[in-house]
C-alpha positions as CSV (number, residue, x, y, z in Angstrom):
1,A,59.1,-39.5,81.4
2,E,60.1,-41.8,78.6
3,F,56.2,-43.0,78.5
4,L,54.9,-39.5,78.5
5,T,57.5,-38.7,75.6
6,K,55.8,-41.5,73.4
7,L,52.5,-40.3,74.4
8,L,53.1,-36.5,73.5
9,D,54.5,-37.9,70.2
10,I,51.1,-39.4,69.4
11,I,49.4,-36.0,70.4
12,A,51.7,-34.1,68.2
13,T,50.5,-36.2,65.2
14,I,47.0,-35.9,66.1
15,Q,47.4,-32.1,66.5
16,D,49.7,-31.8,63.7
17,D,51.8,-29.6,66.0
18,D,55.5,-30.5,66.9
19,N,55.4,-28.2,69.9
20,F,53.7,-31.2,71.6
21,A,56.8,-33.4,70.8
22,I,58.8,-33.0,74.1
23,Q,61.7,-35.1,75.2
24,F,62.8,-35.5,78.7
25,F,66.5,-36.1,79.4
26,N,66.8,-34.7,82.9
27,V,63.3,-35.3,84.3
28,D,62.9,-38.7,86.2
29,Y,59.4,-38.8,86.3
30,L,56.1,-36.9,86.6
31,V,53.3,-37.0,89.1
32,F,49.7,-36.4,88.4
33,G,47.3,-35.6,91.3
34,S,45.0,-33.0,93.1
35,W,44.6,-31.3,96.3
36,H,41.9,-29.4,98.2
37,T,41.7,-25.6,98.4
38,P,39.4,-23.2,100.0
39,N,36.9,-22.1,97.4
40,I,36.4,-18.3,98.0
41,R,34.3,-17.8,94.9
42,D,31.4,-20.0,96.0
43,T,28.8,-17.4,95.4
44,P,26.0,-16.9,92.7
45,L,28.1,-14.1,91.2
46,R,31.4,-16.0,91.4
47,N,32.9,-13.0,93.2
48,L,34.7,-12.9,96.6
49,G,32.4,-14.8,99.1
50,I,34.3,-13.5,102.2
51,D,35.1,-10.4,104.2
52,L,38.6,-9.3,103.8
53,H,38.6,-7.5,107.1
54,T,37.0,-10.2,109.4
55,G,37.7,-13.4,107.3
56,E,34.1,-14.4,107.6
57,G,31.9,-15.5,104.7
58,E,31.0,-18.3,102.4
59,V,33.8,-20.8,101.7
60,S,33.6,-24.4,100.3
61,V,36.2,-26.8,99.2
62,E,37.5,-27.2,95.8
63,E,39.6,-29.9,94.2
64,V,42.6,-28.7,92.2
65,P,44.4,-30.8,89.7
66,F,48.4,-30.4,89.7
67,L,51.5,-31.7,87.8
68,I,54.9,-32.2,89.2
69,S,58.2,-33.1,87.3
70,I,60.8,-34.5,89.4
71,P,64.5,-34.2,88.1
72,K,66.7,-37.1,88.1
73,T,69.2,-37.8,90.8
74,T,72.8,-36.8,90.1
75,E,75.9,-36.1,92.1
76,K,75.4,-32.5,92.0
77,H,71.5,-32.4,92.4
78,K,69.7,-34.8,95.1
79,P,66.3,-34.9,96.8
80,P,64.7,-33.3,98.3
81,F,64.6,-30.9,95.4
82,P,64.0,-27.3,95.5
83,V,60.8,-26.1,93.5
84,A,59.6,-23.7,91.0
85,L,55.9,-23.0,91.2
86,Y,54.6,-22.3,87.6
87,F,51.5,-20.3,86.7
88,H,50.5,-21.2,83.0
89,G,49.0,-18.7,80.6
90,T,45.6,-17.9,79.2
91,N,43.8,-21.0,77.5
92,T,46.3,-23.6,78.6
93,S,46.7,-25.8,81.6
94,R,49.0,-27.3,84.1
95,F,50.7,-29.2,81.3
96,E,52.3,-26.1,79.9
97,P,55.5,-26.0,82.0
98,L,56.4,-29.5,80.4
99,A,58.1,-27.1,77.8
100,V,60.6,-26.0,80.4
101,A,60.6,-28.8,82.8
102,D,63.8,-30.6,81.4
103,D,65.6,-27.5,81.4
104,M,64.7,-26.8,85.0
105,A,65.3,-30.5,86.0
106,R,68.9,-30.2,84.5
107,Q,69.5,-27.7,87.2
108,G,68.0,-29.8,89.8
109,I,64.7,-27.9,90.2
110,A,61.5,-29.6,90.4
111,M,58.4,-27.9,88.9
112,I,54.7,-27.8,90.2
113,S,51.7,-26.4,88.4
114,F,48.0,-26.5,88.8
115,D,45.0,-25.6,86.5
116,Q,44.0,-22.0,87.4
117,V,40.4,-20.8,87.6
118,G,38.6,-21.6,84.5
119,H,41.4,-23.7,82.7
120,G,41.9,-27.2,82.0
121,P,41.8,-30.1,80.9
122,T,44.5,-30.0,78.1
123,L,42.3,-31.5,75.4
124,Q,38.4,-31.1,76.0
125,D,35.5,-32.8,74.7
126,I,37.1,-35.1,72.1
127,A,33.7,-36.4,70.9
128,R,32.4,-32.9,70.0
129,Q,35.7,-32.0,68.3
130,L,35.3,-35.3,66.2
131,R,31.7,-34.3,65.1
132,E,32.7,-30.7,64.3
133,N,35.9,-31.8,62.6
134,P,34.8,-35.0,60.5
135,E,38.4,-35.1,58.9
136,Y,39.8,-36.2,62.1
137,E,37.1,-38.9,62.8
138,A,38.7,-41.2,60.4
139,L,42.1,-41.2,62.3
140,A,40.2,-42.5,65.4
141,P,40.2,-46.2,64.6
142,G,44.0,-46.0,64.0
143,I,45.0,-43.7,66.8
144,V,42.9,-45.3,69.6
145,P,44.5,-48.9,69.4
146,L,48.0,-47.3,69.2
147,I,47.2,-45.4,72.6
148,V,45.7,-48.3,74.2
149,D,48.6,-50.6,73.2
150,L,51.0,-48.0,74.7
151,I,49.3,-47.2,77.9
152,V,47.3,-50.5,79.0
153,P,48.4,-53.2,76.5
154,E,46.7,-55.8,78.8
155,R,43.2,-54.2,78.2
156,A,43.4,-54.0,74.3
157,D,40.8,-56.6,73.9
158,E,38.2,-54.4,75.7
159,F,38.5,-52.0,72.7
160,V,37.7,-54.5,69.9
161,N,34.6,-53.8,68.0
162,L,33.5,-50.9,69.9
163,G,31.7,-47.7,68.3
164,L,33.6,-44.4,68.6
165,G,31.4,-43.1,71.5
166,E,31.9,-46.3,73.5
167,T,35.5,-46.3,72.7
168,L,35.9,-42.7,73.9
169,D,33.9,-43.4,77.1
170,K,36.1,-46.4,77.8
171,I,39.5,-44.8,77.2
172,E,38.5,-41.9,79.5
173,S,38.6,-44.5,82.4
174,I,42.5,-44.7,81.8
175,G,44.2,-42.5,84.4
176,I,46.6,-40.5,82.3
177,I,44.0,-40.0,79.6
178,A,41.6,-38.7,82.2
179,E,44.3,-36.2,83.1
180,L,44.6,-35.1,79.6
181,F,41.1,-34.9,78.6
182,V,38.8,-34.8,81.7
183,H,40.1,-33.3,85.0
184,G,40.5,-29.6,85.0
185,R,38.5,-26.4,86.3
186,A,36.9,-25.0,83.1
187,E,33.3,-24.4,83.3
188,D,30.3,-24.2,80.9
189,I,29.5,-20.4,81.3
190,N,27.0,-19.9,78.4
191,E,25.4,-23.2,79.1
192,D,26.1,-24.5,75.4
193,G,27.1,-28.0,76.5
194,R,30.9,-27.4,76.2
195,F,33.5,-26.2,78.6
196,D,34.6,-22.6,78.1
197,A,38.5,-22.5,78.7
198,A,39.7,-19.2,80.0
199,E,36.2,-17.6,79.6
200,S,35.3,-18.7,83.0
201,F,38.3,-16.8,84.4
202,F,37.7,-13.5,82.6
203,Y,34.9,-11.4,83.3
204,A,33.6,-7.8,82.5
205,D,32.5,-7.5,86.1
206,P,35.7,-6.3,87.9
207,A,35.0,-7.8,91.2
208,R,34.4,-11.2,89.6
209,M,37.5,-10.7,87.7
210,C,39.6,-10.1,90.9
211,A,38.1,-12.9,92.6
212,S,39.7,-15.1,89.9
213,F,43.0,-13.8,90.6
214,Q,42.5,-14.0,94.3
215,Q,41.3,-17.7,94.0
216,D,44.5,-18.5,92.1
217,I,46.7,-16.8,94.5
218,L,45.1,-18.6,97.4
219,D,45.5,-21.9,95.7
220,M,49.2,-21.0,95.4
221,L,49.4,-20.2,99.2
222,Q,47.8,-23.6,99.8
223,M,50.3,-25.3,97.6
224,V,53.2,-23.6,99.5
225,R,51.8,-24.7,102.9
226,V,51.7,-28.4,101.5
227,L,55.4,-28.3,100.2
228,R,56.5,-26.6,103.4
229,N,55.0,-29.3,105.5
230,L,56.7,-32.2,103.9
231,R,59.2,-33.7,105.9
232,Q,61.7,-36.9,105.6
233,A,60.6,-37.8,109.0
234,N,57.0,-38.6,107.7
235,V,58.3,-40.9,104.9
236,P,58.1,-44.5,105.8
237,D,61.6,-45.9,106.7
238,E,61.6,-48.8,104.3
239,P,61.4,-48.3,100.4
240,L,58.9,-50.5,98.5
241,D,60.5,-53.4,96.5
242,D,58.0,-53.1,93.6
243,P,56.0,-49.9,93.6
244,G,54.5,-50.7,90.1
245,S,52.7,-53.7,91.4
246,A,51.7,-52.2,94.8
247,T,48.3,-51.4,95.9
248,F,47.1,-48.0,96.8
249,E,46.9,-48.7,100.5
250,Q,50.6,-49.8,100.3
251,L,51.6,-46.7,98.4
252,Q,49.5,-44.1,100.3
253,P,51.8,-43.5,103.1
254,Y,54.6,-42.7,100.5
255,L,52.5,-40.5,98.2
256,F,51.0,-38.4,101.0
257,S,54.6,-37.8,102.4
258,G,56.1,-36.6,99.2
259,D,58.0,-39.8,98.2
260,F,56.2,-40.5,95.0
261,N,58.4,-43.3,93.9
262,A,58.4,-45.0,97.0
263,D,62.2,-45.2,97.5
264,G,62.2,-43.9,101.2
265,V,63.5,-40.5,100.3
266,L,61.5,-37.2,100.2
267,D,61.4,-36.0,96.4
268,L,60.8,-32.4,97.1
269,G,59.8,-29.5,99.3
270,G,60.3,-29.2,102.9
271,P,60.9,-26.4,105.4
272,D,64.2,-25.1,104.2
273,V,64.3,-26.0,100.4
274,P,64.2,-23.0,98.1
275,L,60.8,-22.2,96.6
276,T,60.6,-20.0,93.4
277,L,57.7,-18.6,91.4
278,A,57.5,-18.4,87.5
279,G,54.7,-17.8,84.9
280,T,54.0,-16.9,81.3
281,S,51.7,-14.4,80.0
282,L,48.5,-14.5,82.6
283,G,50.8,-16.5,84.7
284,G,53.5,-13.7,84.7
285,F,50.8,-11.5,86.2
286,H,50.1,-14.3,88.8
287,S,53.8,-14.8,89.7
288,I,54.4,-11.0,90.3
289,M,51.3,-11.0,92.7
290,G,52.2,-14.2,94.3
291,A,55.6,-13.1,95.1
292,A,54.4,-9.9,96.9
293,V,51.9,-11.9,99.3
294,E,53.8,-15.1,99.9
295,P,56.8,-14.6,102.3
């Protein structure tokens, strides 16, 4: 959480927007990842591809990026933590609940959010933004080394004497940068070479519009299934001594069982932990719909 605070400070400077400058006093750490969900919009018209009466139809698999905030353990609040599932608003992303994650963590509540149909990543197509806003291009030589030194100081030499295009391509290979700038569900609807955030959610065709909502609600149902099936019994018995230097193969049993810091304790979810729904704006509609269909 301390690391993300520093990174958000840099983004706040670039965007000239203090709303990005968020501090985390009660959040222990954050988890970035993705899960697979049934894609029920895999049709030429992007409308519902299944028969609601029979369940038959065209279904594929889609990867959905998520973000989780895990509270600090206190005398009052201990893992596995209850979870608030959060739906973001129009034209934002899974990063939106960071604005309230610390207040929720103070109450011992973890948060999980995902990019809804046609949304994310948080900041898109940096190269194009720099071309269209030349006044920002002059910031790049100063900002990039600062970000690299914060995130991967051991790779600083790789970014010396690179052109802007090469620098942007290389910096996207860094995990957290990819989460901010690359991973998401936005689509290029009008085929002009750029992602259309939110426009690929909203349509004048009501059947297509409904399918966007139906897909997001299905994604939430799938998320609930994942959370409900987490079990302490599935977590490896022994914690890892040094997770920071562990290989993915060593970490995998912990990550997939919901013990993200590999301390031998389930972090969130389970069959009996309270789950709640929340959302802002468009996400408010989603949360009301979700509460109606998820027992």
